[in-house]
C-alpha positions in Angstrom: -17.0 -28.5 17.9 -15.9 -25.9 15.3 -17.0 -22.3 15.2 -16.7 -20.3 12.0 -17.9 -16.7 12.0 -19.8 -15.6 8.9 -22.3 -13.1 7.5 -26.0 -14.0 6.9 -27.7 -11.7 4.4 -31.2 -13.2 4.7 -30.5 -15.9 2.1 -26.9 -17.0 2.2 -24.2 -17.5 4.8 -20.7 -16.4 3.8 -17.5 -17.0 5.8 -15.7 -13.8 6.9 -12.7 -13.2 4.7 -10.3 -13.3 7.7 -11.9 -16.4 9.2 -9.7 -19.6 8.9 -11.7 -22.5 7.6 -10.6 -26.0 8.4 -10.1 -28.5 5.7 -13.1 -30.8 5.3 -12.3 -34.5 5.3 -15.9 -35.7 5.3 -19.4 -34.3 5.5 -21.0 -33.9 8.9 -24.4 -32.5 10.1 -24.3 -28.8 10.9 -26.3 -26.7 13.4 -26.4 -23.0 12.6 -27.1 -20.8 15.6 -28.1 -17.2 15.2 -27.1 -15.0 18.1 -29.4 -12.2 17.0 -33.0 -12.4 15.8 -32.9 -12.5 12.0 -36.7 -12.3 11.6 -36.5 -8.5 11.4 -34.7 -8.5 8.0 -37.9 -7.3 6.3 -38.2 -4.4 8.7 -34.5 -3.5 8.4 -34.8 -3.6 4.6 -37.9 -1.3 4.7 -36.0 1.1 6.9 -33.0 1.1 4.5 -35.3 1.9 1.6 -37.0 4.7 3.6 -33.6 6.2 4.4 -32.5 6.0 0.8 -35.6 7.7 -0.3 -35.1 10.6 2.2 -31.5 11.0 1.0 -32.6 11.2 -2.7 -35.3 13.8 -1.8 -32.7 15.9 0.1 -30.2 15.6 -2.8 -32.9 16.6 -5.3 -33.5 19.8 -3.2 -29.8 20.8 -3.3 -28.4 23.3 -5.8 -25.9 22.0 -8.4 -22.2 22.3 -7.6 -21.5 24.5 -10.6 -18.4 22.4 -11.4 -17.6 18.7 -11.9 -16.3 16.8 -8.9 -13.0 16.2 -10.9 -12.6 20.0 -11.2 -13.3 20.6 -7.5 -10.7 17.9 -6.6 -8.1 19.5 -8.8 -8.9 23.0 -7.3 -8.4 21.6 -3.8 -5.1 20.0 -4.8 -3.9 23.3 -6.3 -4.9 25.2 -3.1 -3.1 22.7 -1.0 0.1 22.8 -3.0 0.1 26.7 -3.1 -0.4 26.9 0.7 2.4 24.4 1.4 4.9 26.3 -0.9 4.0 29.8 0.5 4.5 29.1 4.2 6.3 31.5 6.4 9.4 30.3 8.3 
């Protein structure tokens, strides 16, 4: 028996990138065993959609940053470089 770990997304099964896959010399019947109940995929998907909607609502209620993310990153880098050059011994 060969065991190959993979990911099931509700439609397809993909082998994990780090999983070694043996070379196939012939076709053989395969039995796929799910260790967890996958019938809840619809419920999980609805929960993901609900969480995303709550996040969008929360984001819509936030004030704008007042600067672009790029500018904020640059300001953070400048502060970091200034603080590292002005340290006391």
